[in-house]
N, C-alpha and C positions, 0 to 999 in steps of 0.2 A: 155560030160555033158551039158545038156540044162538048161534053167532057172529053170525047176521044180526039177532038181537034186541037187541044192545047199542045203547043209545041214543047219539045223536050227542054229547050232553053228556058222558056217561061216557067215550066214546072220546076226546074232546078232552082231558079231564082225565088219562086214562091216557097219551096220547101226550106231553103236556106233562111229566108226572112222569118218564116214561122218558127224555125228552130231557134233563131236568135231571140225572137219574142218570147217563146216558151222558156228558154233557158234563163234569160235575164229577169223575167217577172218571178219565176220560182226561186231564183237565187236571191232576189230582193226579199221575198217572203221568209226564206230560211236564214237570212242574215240576222233575224231577230232571235233565233234559237239559242245560241250561246249566251246572249245578253239577258234572256227572259228572267232567269232566276235572280241574278244580282239586281236587275232593274226593278223587279217587283218588290224585292226586299228594300231597296233604297226608297221606294215610294210607299212603304209600309203596307203593301198588299199581301194577301195570303196566297198559298199555292193553288187553292181551289178557284181563285179568281182567274188564274191562267186557264184552267179547264173550262170555266164559263166563257172565256173569250174564244176558245177554240170551238165550243158548241155554237155560240152565236154566229161566228164566221161561217161555219158549215150550214147553219140554218138559213142565213141570208143568201149564201151561195145557191142552196137548193131552191129557195122560193123565187129568186130572181132569174134563174136559168130559163124558164119558159118565156118570160118577158123578153129576154135578149134574143131568144129564137125568133119571136115575132118581129122584133126590130130588124134583125138581120134579113129576114124575108122581104121587108119593105125597103130598107136602105142599102143593103149589101154588106158583105163581110168587111171590105176595106174601110168603109165609112165607120162601121161600128168599132173596129180596131183603132182607127185614128182618133176616135173620140174616147174610147175606154182607156187607152194607154196613158194619155196625159191626165185623165181623171184619176186613175189608179195611182199615178206618181204624185199628184197633188194630195191625195188622201194620206199616203205614206209621209209626205213632207209635212203635212199638218200635224200628224201624230208625233213625228220626231221633234218638231218645234215645240209642241206642247210639253212633251216629256222633258226636253232640255230645260224649258222654263220651270216645270214643276219640280225638278230635282233641286232647285235652288230657292224657289219662292212659294211653293204650294205644300201645305202640311195637311190639308183636308183629305182624308182617305176616301170619303164618299165622292168628292169631286174628281179625284184621280181615277177612281174606278169607273165613274159614269163616262168621263171623257174617253177613256181607253176602250170601253165596251161600245160606245157610239162609233169610234174609229174602226173597230173590228167589224162591226155590222156594215159600215160603208165600204170598207176594203173588200169584204166577202161579196157584197152585192155587185160591186163594179168589176171585180176580178172575174166573176162568172161569165162576163161577156167575152173574155179572151179565149177560153177553151171552146165556147159555143161557136164563135166565129172562126177560130182556127180549124177545128175539126170539120165544120161544115164546108169551109173553103177547100180544105184538102180532099175531103170526100167527093165534092163536086168536080174537082180537077183531076181525078184519077179514075182508072178502071178498077174493078174488083181485084184483078190480078196484081196490080201495083200497090193496092191500098195498104196491106199489112206491112210491107217493107217500108213504105214511106211514113206510116204512122209510128213504126219502130224508131225511125230517125227523130221524129218529133218527141216521142217519149224519152229517148236517149238524151236529147238536149236538156230536157227538164231534169233528168236524173243527174246529169253533170252539174247543173246549177245547184241541185239539192245537196250534192256531196261537197263541192268546192266552197260554197258560201260559208257554212259554219266554221271551218278551220280558219279561213281568211278573216272572218269577223272576230273569231277568238284571238287571233294574233293582234288585230287592231285594238282589242280591249286592253292590252298591255299599256297602250298610250292613253286611252280614254274610254270610259264606259259608253259615251254617246257617239264616238267615231264610227262604229259599225253601222249605226242607224242611218247616218248620212250616206254611207255606202249604198244602203238599200234604196235611197232616193235617186242616186245617180244611175244605177244599173238599168232600169226600164227605158231610160232615155236613149240608150245605145241602139235599140231596135227601131226607133222612130224613122231615121232616114231610109232604112231598108224598106219599110212598109210604104213610105211616101212614094218611092220610085215604082212600086208594083202597079201593073194595070189592074183595074177592077173587073173581074170576070162577070160580074152581075150584068153589066151593060149588054154583053153579047149573049149571055145565057138567057136573059129575059126574052130575047127575040125568039127563042126556041121553045119557050114554055108558055102555055096559054094563060095560066093563072098562077102567079106567084104572090098574089096579094096577101093571102093569109092561109098557111098550111097548118092544120091542127093535128097533132098526135097526142095520145094520152098513154099513161102508164098501163092501161088495160088493153092496149093494142096487142093482139095475139102474136103479131110478128116480132114484137120487142120484149115480150115477157122474159124469155130466157136470156137474151143479151143483156138486158138491164139488171136482171138478177145476178148474172155473172159479174158485171162491173161492181155492183154493190158488195158482193161477197169478197172479191179481190181487194177492194179498198179496205174493207173491214179486216181482212187478214193482216194487211200491212199495219193498220192501227193497233190491232191486238198485240202484235209483236213489238212495235215501237214503244207502246205505252207500258206494257207489262214486263218487258224483259229485265229492266233494272230492279223492279220490285222482286221478280223471280230470283235474281242473283243474290239479292240481300237476304231474302227470306229462306230460300232453299239451300244456298251455299254459304250463308252467313258471311258474305263479303262486307267489308266496311264501305262507307258511302263513297269515298274516293275511288276505291278499287272497283266497285260496281259501276260507277260512272265511266271509268276508263274502259272497262271491259265492254260495256254497252256501246260506247262510242266506236270501238274497234269492230264490234260485231256488226253494227249498222253500216260501218264503212265497207266491210266484206260483202254485206247484202247489196250495197249500192254499186260497188265495183263489178260484182257478178251480173247485176242487172244491166249495166252499161255494156259489158262485154257481150252478153247474149243479144242485146238489141242491136249492137253493131253487126253481128253475124246475120241476124234476121234482115237487117236493112239491105244486105247484099243478095238476098234470096227473094225472088219474086214469083215463084211457082208453087209455093206451099200453101195449103188451105189454112185459114185461121183456126178451123176446127182441130187440126193436127197440133198446132201450137198450143191451143187451150188444153188439150188432153195431156200433152207432155209437160206443160207448165204446171198443171194441177198436180200431176204425179210427183214432179220435183219438189213442189211446195210441201206436199204431204210428207215426203221423205225428210225434208229439212225439219219440220215440226216433230217428226218421230225421233230424229237424232237429238233434238233438244230435250224431249221427254226422257229418252233413254239415258242421256247423260245424267239426269237427276237420279234415276233409279240405280245407275251404276255406282254413284257417289265416288268416294276416294278409296283406292286409286281406280282410275278408269282403265279400260282394256289397253294393253300394250304400255301401261304406265304413263300414258300421256295426260297432261293436266286437263281438268274439266273444261277450262276455257277454250282449249283446242277444239273440243266437240261443239261448244257453243258457236265458235267461228265457222266450223264446217256446216252446222245446221243452218246458220244465217246465210251462208254462201249458196246452199241449195235453194233456200227460200227466195233469195234474190234472183237466181237464175230462172226459177220457175215463174216468178212474177214478171221478169224481163220478157219471157215468152208470152205470157198470158195477157198483159195489159194492152199492147198494141193489137193483138189478135182479137181481144174483146171489143175494142173500138171498131175494128174492121168488120167483125161479126155483126155488130149493130148497124153499121153503115150499109152493109151488103143486104140487110133485110128490108130496106126501104128503097123507094124510087129516087131518082135524081133530084126532083123538086122538093122532096121531104127531108133532105140531108140536114138542113139547118134546124128543123124541128127535132130530128133525131139527136143531133149534137146537143141540143138543149136538154133533152131527157137524159142523155149520158152524163152531162154535168150535174143535173139534178140528182141522179142516183149517187154520184160521188159525194155531193153535199149531204144527202140524207145519211149516207154511211158515216160521214165525218161526225154527225150529231149522235147517231144511235150506237155505233160500235164502241166508242169509249165508255159510254154509260153502261151498256150491257156487259162489256168486258170487265169493267170495274166491279160490278155486282157479282159476276161469275167468279172473279178472282177472290173476292171476299168469302164466297161460299167454299171454294176449293181452288188453290193456285193452279191445278192442272186443267181445270174446266175451260178457261179461255182458249188454251192451245188445242184441246180436244175439239172445241167448237170450230176453230179454224180448220182443223183436219176434216171435220164433217162437211164444212162448207166447200172446201176444195174437192172433196169426194163428190159432192153434189154437182159441181161444175163438170167434172169428168163424166158423170152420168148424163147430164143435160146435153153435152156435146156428142156423146155416143148416140143418143136418141135423135140428134139432128144431123144424121149422116148425109142427108140430101142437101144440107146448107153449106155453101162455100164461104 
């Protein structure tokens, strides 16, 4: 049975299970977000320690992705997911138990920092297996025509988890600082029964492929240079916005800490809602080329960043006497809509560039590009913001413009 032989029923079950897996694991990761500041303060850690944790997670993610690609080729996607999901859950559980203990019994800053950094490295290294296996499984189970729409569903599930988890965790913080962390332990377990029931496509796929023992792709592969660069830039644009927006509001609009935090939260909520809405629409359309979505998404993202910059130069009052926060929300909505188009299209663009038996290796490189962007973009964005607050946003605009040019040049690629 080749990729065209998968029944519609099996494909529906597969997509639903992968959506649940993606949504619950990302929700588990984002349950930490509202707790991070108070938790680090309670453990006597500094803000830069949180940044170090993000960088180490991204580095572990990027470095482990090729390894997971090779394991998937040998063992199959289902085997890897069934091993990675409980391992990911155990790593989070270990972190939560240590944090709970340290809050009451450990006063050594170096020990708390060391334990948390080790946990972040392990979580990043194990979590990398989930997108590698999920993207590879979905790519091998679909035709190029189906791929963008179904990858939009997968990305949309992750976006829902990303948006819903922080406010739920924030509400639980009223009862206890540690309660949201236990929520992050329970969430990934929900996807386990769905994965267990799925048939492993590797058994039948292997019969059709002469050599699946070890497929090697590299970052220098000419087929993947543009798709991987696009994924790196898109992920970097998100991080530039998410990390620098609150600083931008405090420095340029002189907002107080609480006001800047509230405005940033609402702005990112607008971004996430727009992303989900757009991906819901894309999931229902199966006849549009990824290249078209990438071009439209890049242009919408550029428009969003331009609105943010224009709002700064308008200052007070803004056109039509609307508050400046209105234009911040509008800009983030455009950015979210653009990224909602571009992210699943970029994954499909990369998957369509390689053969059926290379999908797992390509998924590993996609995951690696995201991890590298997670490490590099915050560092570069922070340096650029220090030089000039406008520079990170202008860099994001330039990167999205480059995506548009790359996809225009690749007219022959679907």
